[in-house]
C-alpha positions as CSV (number, residue, x, y, z in Angstrom):
1,M,-107.2,-24.9,20.4
2,K,-105.5,-26.4,17.3
3,Y,-103.0,-24.4,15.3
4,N,-101.8,-24.4,11.8
5,V,-98.0,-24.2,11.8
6,L,-95.7,-23.6,8.8
7,I,-92.2,-25.2,9.0
8,L,-89.4,-24.2,6.7
9,G,-87.2,-27.2,6.3
10,A,-88.4,-30.8,5.9
11,S,-85.3,-32.6,7.3
12,Y,-84.8,-31.4,10.8
13,G,-88.3,-29.8,10.6
14,S,-90.0,-33.2,10.3
15,L,-88.9,-33.9,13.9
16,F,-90.7,-30.9,15.3
17,S,-93.6,-31.5,12.9
18,T,-94.1,-35.0,14.3
19,K,-94.4,-33.7,17.8
20,L,-97.1,-31.2,16.6
21,L,-98.9,-33.8,14.6
22,M,-99.0,-36.1,17.6
23,A,-100.8,-33.3,19.5
24,G,-103.3,-32.9,16.6
25,H,-102.1,-29.7,15.1
26,G,-101.8,-29.0,11.4
27,V,-98.4,-28.7,9.8
28,S,-97.2,-27.5,6.4
29,L,-93.5,-28.4,5.5
30,V,-91.6,-26.2,3.0
31,C,-89.1,-28.2,1.0
32,T,-88.0,-28.9,-2.6
33,R,-90.6,-30.2,-5.1
34,P,-89.4,-33.8,-5.2
35,T,-89.3,-34.1,-1.4
36,A,-92.8,-32.4,-1.2
37,E,-94.2,-35.0,-3.6
38,L,-92.6,-37.8,-1.7
39,I,-94.0,-36.6,1.7
40,N,-97.5,-35.9,0.3
41,R,-97.5,-39.4,-1.1
42,E,-95.9,-41.4,1.7
43,G,-95.8,-39.0,4.7
44,T,-92.8,-38.7,7.0
45,V,-91.3,-41.3,9.3
46,V,-89.3,-40.3,12.4
47,R,-87.4,-42.9,14.4
48,F,-87.2,-42.3,18.2
49,P,-85.1,-44.2,20.6
50,I,-87.2,-45.1,23.6
51,R,-85.8,-45.9,27.0
52,G,-86.4,-49.5,27.9
53,R,-86.9,-50.6,24.3
54,Q,-84.3,-52.4,22.2
55,S,-85.4,-51.0,18.9
56,P,-86.4,-47.4,18.0
57,V,-90.1,-46.6,17.5
58,D,-91.0,-45.5,14.0
59,I,-93.7,-42.8,13.9
60,S,-95.4,-42.3,10.6
61,S,-97.2,-39.0,10.1
62,K,-100.0,-41.1,8.4
63,K,-100.8,-42.6,11.8
64,L,-101.1,-39.2,13.7
65,P,-104.2,-37.1,14.4
66,G,-102.7,-33.9,12.9
67,A,-102.8,-33.1,9.2
68,L,-99.5,-32.8,7.2
69,R,-98.9,-31.4,3.8
70,A,-95.6,-30.5,2.1
71,T,-95.2,-27.6,-0.3
72,T,-92.6,-25.6,-2.1
73,P,-91.6,-22.0,-1.2
74,D,-93.6,-20.4,-4.0
75,E,-96.9,-22.2,-3.1
76,V,-97.4,-21.1,0.4
77,D,-99.1,-18.1,2.0
78,P,-97.6,-17.3,5.5
79,R,-100.8,-15.5,6.5
80,E,-102.6,-18.8,6.7
81,F,-100.7,-19.8,9.8
82,Q,-100.5,-18.9,13.5
83,L,-96.8,-19.8,13.9
84,I,-93.9,-20.1,11.5
85,V,-91.0,-22.3,12.4
86,L,-87.6,-21.7,10.8
87,G,-85.9,-25.1,10.7
88,M,-83.3,-24.7,8.0
89,Q,-79.6,-24.0,8.1
90,E,-78.8,-20.3,8.1
91,A,-77.4,-20.1,4.6
92,Q,-80.5,-21.7,3.1
93,Y,-82.7,-18.7,3.8
94,G,-80.9,-16.7,1.2
95,T,-81.4,-19.3,-1.6
96,S,-83.6,-18.6,-4.6
97,G,-87.3,-19.1,-3.7
98,V,-86.7,-19.3,0.1
99,R,-85.4,-15.7,0.1
100,E,-88.6,-14.4,-1.4
101,L,-90.7,-16.5,1.0
102,M,-88.7,-15.1,3.9
103,R,-89.6,-11.5,2.8
104,W,-93.2,-12.5,2.7
105,V,-92.9,-14.1,6.2
106,A,-91.4,-11.0,7.6
107,E,-94.2,-8.8,6.1
108,S,-96.9,-11.1,7.4
109,R,-96.0,-10.3,11.0
110,I,-96.8,-13.9,12.0
111,P,-94.7,-15.0,15.1
112,C,-91.6,-17.0,14.1
113,L,-89.8,-19.6,16.1
114,A,-86.2,-20.2,14.8
115,I,-84.8,-23.6,15.6
116,M,-81.2,-22.8,14.7
117,N,-77.7,-22.8,16.1
118,M,-77.1,-19.5,14.3
119,P,-79.5,-17.0,15.8
120,P,-81.4,-14.7,13.3
121,L,-80.0,-11.2,13.4
122,A,-83.4,-9.9,14.3
123,Y,-83.4,-12.1,17.4
124,L,-80.0,-10.8,18.5
125,K,-81.4,-7.3,18.4
126,R,-83.5,-8.3,21.5
127,I,-80.3,-8.5,23.6
128,P,-79.8,-5.2,25.3
129,G,-76.5,-3.4,24.4
130,L,-75.5,-5.8,21.6
131,Q,-74.2,-4.1,18.5
132,T,-75.6,-6.2,15.7
133,D,-74.2,-4.1,12.9
134,T,-70.8,-5.6,13.5
135,L,-72.1,-9.2,13.2
136,S,-73.6,-9.2,9.7
137,E,-70.5,-10.5,8.0
138,C,-71.0,-13.8,9.9
139,Y,-74.2,-14.4,7.9
140,A,-74.5,-15.8,4.4
141,D,-77.2,-13.2,3.6
142,P,-77.8,-10.8,6.5
143,D,-80.3,-8.8,4.4
144,V,-82.8,-11.7,4.8
145,W,-83.4,-10.6,8.4
146,K,-83.8,-6.8,7.9
147,S,-87.6,-6.8,7.6
148,F,-88.3,-9.0,10.7
149,V,-89.7,-7.4,13.8
150,P,-87.4,-8.5,16.6
151,G,-90.2,-8.9,19.1
152,L,-92.0,-11.3,16.8
153,I,-89.0,-13.7,16.4
154,T,-87.7,-16.0,19.0
155,L,-85.2,-18.8,19.2
156,S,-84.9,-22.4,20.2
157,S,-81.6,-24.2,20.2
158,P,-81.7,-27.4,18.1
159,D,-80.6,-29.6,21.0
160,P,-82.1,-32.9,19.8
161,Q,-79.7,-34.6,17.4
162,A,-81.3,-36.1,14.3
163,F,-80.1,-37.1,10.8
164,R,-81.4,-38.6,7.6
165,P,-80.1,-42.1,7.2
166,P,-78.1,-42.2,4.0
167,D,-79.6,-45.5,2.8
168,H,-83.2,-44.2,3.3
169,P,-85.5,-41.9,1.3
170,K,-85.7,-38.2,2.3
171,N,-88.9,-38.6,4.3
172,V,-87.1,-40.7,7.0
173,L,-85.4,-39.1,9.9
174,H,-83.5,-40.8,12.8
175,V,-83.2,-39.2,16.2
176,G,-79.8,-39.9,17.7
177,L,-80.0,-37.7,20.9
178,P,-83.6,-37.2,22.1
179,T,-83.2,-34.0,24.2
180,N,-85.7,-31.1,24.3
181,F,-86.3,-28.0,22.3
182,K,-85.6,-25.1,24.7
183,A,-87.3,-22.0,23.5
184,A,-87.1,-18.4,24.6
185,P,-90.3,-16.3,24.9
186,F,-91.5,-13.7,22.5
187,D,-91.6,-10.0,23.6
188,A,-95.4,-10.1,23.6
189,D,-97.7,-12.2,25.8
190,E,-100.0,-13.6,23.1
191,P,-97.4,-15.4,20.9
192,T,-95.7,-16.6,24.0
193,K,-99.0,-18.0,25.2
194,L,-99.2,-19.9,21.9
195,L,-95.8,-21.5,22.5
196,R,-96.9,-22.5,26.0
197,N,-100.1,-24.1,24.7
198,L,-98.0,-26.1,22.2
199,E,-95.6,-27.1,25.1
200,V,-98.6,-28.5,27.1
201,D,-100.1,-30.3,24.1
202,I,-96.8,-31.9,23.2
203,E,-96.2,-33.0,26.8
204,E,-99.6,-34.7,26.9
205,A,-99.5,-36.4,23.5
206,R,-98.9,-40.2,23.4
207,F,-98.3,-42.7,20.6
208,D,-99.4,-46.3,20.4
209,P,-96.8,-48.4,18.6
210,G,-99.1,-51.5,18.9
211,D,-98.7,-52.4,22.6
212,G,-100.4,-49.5,24.2
213,P,-99.8,-45.7,24.3
214,I,-96.4,-44.5,25.3
215,E,-94.6,-41.2,25.9
216,I,-92.3,-40.1,23.1
217,P,-89.2,-38.1,24.0
218,V,-88.2,-34.7,22.6
219,K,-90.5,-32.0,24.1
220,L,-90.9,-28.3,23.8
221,K,-89.8,-26.4,26.9
222,V,-90.6,-22.6,26.9
223,H,-88.4,-20.6,29.2
224,D,-88.7,-17.1,30.6
225,S,-85.2,-15.9,29.6
226,I,-84.2,-14.9,26.1
227,F,-80.7,-16.2,26.9
228,V,-81.6,-19.9,27.4
229,P,-80.9,-20.9,23.7
230,L,-77.5,-19.3,24.0
231,A,-76.6,-22.2,26.3
232,K,-75.8,-24.1,23.1
233,W,-72.9,-21.8,22.3
234,P,-70.4,-23.2,24.8
235,M,-71.3,-26.7,23.5
236,L,-70.7,-25.7,19.9
237,M,-67.3,-24.1,20.6
238,A,-66.1,-26.8,22.9
239,G,-67.3,-29.7,20.7
240,N,-68.9,-29.1,17.3
241,Y,-66.4,-26.6,15.9
242,R,-63.4,-28.2,17.6
243,S,-64.1,-31.4,15.6
244,I,-62.7,-29.3,12.7
245,R,-58.9,-29.8,12.3
246,R,-56.7,-28.5,9.5
247,D,-56.7,-31.6,7.4
248,I,-59.3,-33.9,9.1
249,I,-62.5,-33.9,11.0
250,I,-63.0,-35.9,14.2
251,P,-66.0,-37.0,16.2
252,I,-67.5,-34.5,18.7
253,K,-66.8,-37.1,21.4
254,D,-63.1,-37.0,20.7
255,A,-63.0,-33.2,20.4
256,V,-64.4,-33.0,23.9
257,H,-62.8,-35.9,25.7
258,D,-59.3,-36.1,24.1
259,N,-58.4,-33.1,26.3
260,L,-61.1,-32.6,28.8
261,D,-59.3,-29.8,30.6
262,K,-59.0,-27.8,27.3
263,S,-62.7,-28.4,26.5
264,R,-63.7,-27.2,30.0
265,Q,-61.6,-24.1,29.5
266,V,-63.3,-23.2,26.2
267,Y,-66.7,-24.1,27.6
268,D,-66.3,-21.9,30.7
269,W,-64.9,-19.0,28.5
270,V,-68.0,-19.0,26.3
271,W,-70.2,-19.4,29.4
272,K,-68.6,-16.2,30.8
273,L,-69.3,-14.4,27.5
274,C,-73.0,-15.3,27.7
275,T,-73.3,-14.0,31.3
276,R,-71.6,-10.8,30.1
277,L,-74.5,-10.4,27.7
278,G,-77.1,-10.9,30.5
279,A,-77.5,-14.6,30.9
280,S,-77.7,-16.1,34.4
281,D,-75.9,-19.3,35.4
282,A,-79.4,-20.9,35.6
283,D,-79.8,-20.4,31.9
284,M,-76.7,-22.4,31.1
285,V,-75.9,-26.2,31.1
286,P,-73.2,-27.4,33.4
287,F,-70.1,-28.7,31.6
288,E,-70.3,-32.1,33.3
289,K,-73.8,-32.7,31.8
290,Y,-72.6,-31.6,28.4
291,A,-69.4,-33.8,28.6
292,H,-71.5,-36.8,29.5
293,A,-73.9,-36.2,26.6
294,A,-70.9,-35.7,24.2
295,E,-69.8,-39.3,25.0
296,G,-72.7,-40.4,22.7
297,L,-71.8,-38.1,19.8
298,S,-69.7,-40.4,17.7
299,K,-69.8,-38.4,14.5
300,P,-68.1,-35.2,13.5
301,S,-70.4,-32.2,13.7
302,S,-72.7,-31.4,10.8
303,A,-70.7,-28.2,10.3
304,A,-67.5,-30.1,10.0
305,R,-69.0,-32.7,7.6
306,A,-70.4,-29.9,5.4
307,L,-67.1,-28.0,5.5
308,F,-65.0,-31.0,4.4
309,G,-67.7,-32.0,1.9
310,G,-67.0,-28.9,-0.1
311,A,-69.7,-26.5,1.2
312,E,-69.2,-22.9,0.3
313,Y,-71.2,-21.7,3.3
314,I,-71.8,-23.2,6.8
315,E,-73.3,-21.7,9.9
316,R,-70.7,-19.4,11.4
317,V,-71.5,-19.5,15.1
318,D,-67.7,-19.4,15.6
319,C,-67.4,-16.1,13.8
320,L,-70.5,-14.8,15.7
321,V,-69.2,-15.7,19.1
322,R,-65.8,-14.2,18.3
323,R,-67.2,-10.9,17.2
324,I,-69.5,-10.7,20.2
325,A,-66.6,-11.4,22.4
326,I,-64.6,-8.6,20.9
327,Q,-67.4,-6.2,21.8
328,Q,-67.2,-7.5,25.3
329,G,-63.4,-7.1,25.5
330,L,-62.8,-10.9,25.5
331,Q,-60.4,-13.0,23.4
332,L,-59.5,-16.7,23.3
333,D,-56.7,-18.1,21.2
334,T,-58.6,-21.4,20.6
335,L,-61.6,-19.5,19.1
336,D,-59.3,-17.4,16.9
337,D,-57.7,-20.6,15.6
338,I,-61.2,-22.1,14.9
339,V,-62.3,-19.1,12.9
340,A,-59.1,-19.1,10.9
341,L,-59.4,-22.8,10.1
342,V,-63.0,-22.4,8.9
343,D,-62.2,-19.2,6.9
344,E,-59.3,-21.1,5.2
345,R,-61.4,-24.2,4.3
346,L,-64.3,-22.1,3.0
347,K,-62.0,-20.1,0.8
348,K,-60.6,-23.3,-0.6
349,N,-64.1,-24.7,-1.2
350,R,-65.2,-21.5,-3.0
351,E,-62.0,-21.5,-5.2
352,N,-62.6,-25.1,-6.1
353,S,-66.2,-24.4,-7.2
354,G,-65.2,-21.3,-9.1
355,S,-67.2,-19.1,-6.7
356,D,-65.8,-15.8,-5.5
357,G,-67.7,-16.1,-2.2
């Protein structure tokens, strides 16, 4: 069975859309009008590193069996789709146009897969015993999530690393770290079955770059535990947010490896927090595996770059983890310092822009 999938976000979203298009599914990408016109005219191009090949393989949506179209938030009807993928940064869902679409998405009761570091508030309501009312201040616009049915929203951590090359048009994406999307199940069997069907289709899809069909990395892996996407939290706290310093930002690789013992301490502490919430050790990623992967992360995190680029909002997973830890009676000085640094820089950015936050 072929599905029609709506994806909010044409940057990171074009990575997931390419995997769906390879499997023959239909995709609509929600983005700005200039980007939509570019994609409808030229398609998308995603560059994948392939083991054993010196150069990455460029995959154009124009050469794939699935149908792709791009559209703006006001021109799409969520009821036309079987799955909606939330592939934007958390703060973007509250922007004009997208906010109205999100309300329509919630009312449509179509299953939603969020590919985000910052879990939607509605998803966090699925964790037994978690008091989500104390977490809303970590979100740019928590009201966005009020109308969503928790059982119809699930989460995948955006583990694959991808970026738009600065010297290329906005329809080009480069995959730096070709890991997998690890998704939690829905509460109900039917939407979870849909995800598992996509998992199989993506696994079986192949692409011919001109010398025969080959397997393309970055798969969808659907797990049984709702805690599997939380395995990203120790990575974010030990690496991504520790690449933020008071006056500079540093590569994630340096944040992790300059003091490996400190990184392990932070990682293990957040791991412990996740198990307090209900995660099992099997849901998590061993520190050694993460530290090895971090050796290839030669840039500061996207959150750090945005923060020092003047952003008034970034994804506040640091704030979220700290507030959840307080609920569990846990505290870590390093995390307190991170939250204070981010608060300070955001305040400065908002003052510089004339915004009151």
